[in-house]
Steps between C-alpha positions, in 0.01 A plus 500: 500500500320827409124501438552682172757557226596844371430574134725796459462783753125564464332159477480174688386146423365251753323161494129521428279399792203272422237776486302668219711714266252787520527506882883492477508796264274705724703416813841572344376822337416619857870487595678834510653608170368216284435606138438156338443138593545196278357167616644196324442131552761453771621853583387855561699806395443839657635820342562812708544873433813492722708239681257266679490451874325166554474282808463125528173561679352684201582212270380236749170683546421453131431132567181601681353760264154429369338612180241764581138501406562725200308345215694291252409512136351208312634490145380271222725453201377326185738236366537245226680179595714448188857536631801345331567282807145381568561148363829476691335617824227240459760225452718617791203520738335180366182694434301553186513841333137552604592423864792744493268771365226417753734498800668825401171680433334367819739672741484845652850646505651771719769745390783411739778710355591698190838480336725371222340769276263788572153353541615137516279379787584173675163341573462239776220246509607270218364148549778268625434264210636775270820576693794461265854635516600765247600380156852364471571744216339846512364653181677812371160658427159438659218707345326758715173367639621143528345307791754277672568277800817406692608417852150512649413837345311624200559829323441700185802646318430878475758558223687299240792370699719197565334244725529151638141427603268249334266679259141374530302778331457871442281780632227662290421871506728577797823693527702405804688830497418829330543876551298478826730230639447132574155343465553289815589622849618319814215314666269494194296184456519381140286258299583382149186456291519286183 
């Protein structure tokens, strides 16, 4: 079985090794001809200027890459815990609304990957007591700035869009994506401040 799958004639996809996304991006960008790298939850896609020539050894070596000492950013985002699903989340987790808010705000999150929409950062570090599967029925429209949880992640919707996560609040005075690009970058440490 090959170590990667072709995505057309100038891109490949392969299983994501259990290392920091920022380190993966840096290592794959060092490969000859790479013009873009997308790190998702379970896979990595590498896009090339021409047909890629990749070896199994290059992909295997990614399992040992380490994040460098380059400083990560600490980002604080003000939030209000008033989401449409807050009562439902409290019932499903058998916690009070105040406990849901406290647990969510107490964690320091790390931007693990960015996807679904530009600037939609998947943040790891959600307290296990708040882990819930996605909603059975997604909403056709989630307002931009909505703070949500699902599948062990938390995130802020950067744009109005469909979405199936549990809405627990919204951000205050922060745009997750603007003309400069996304607010959050891979590796950022994020705190939500009520």
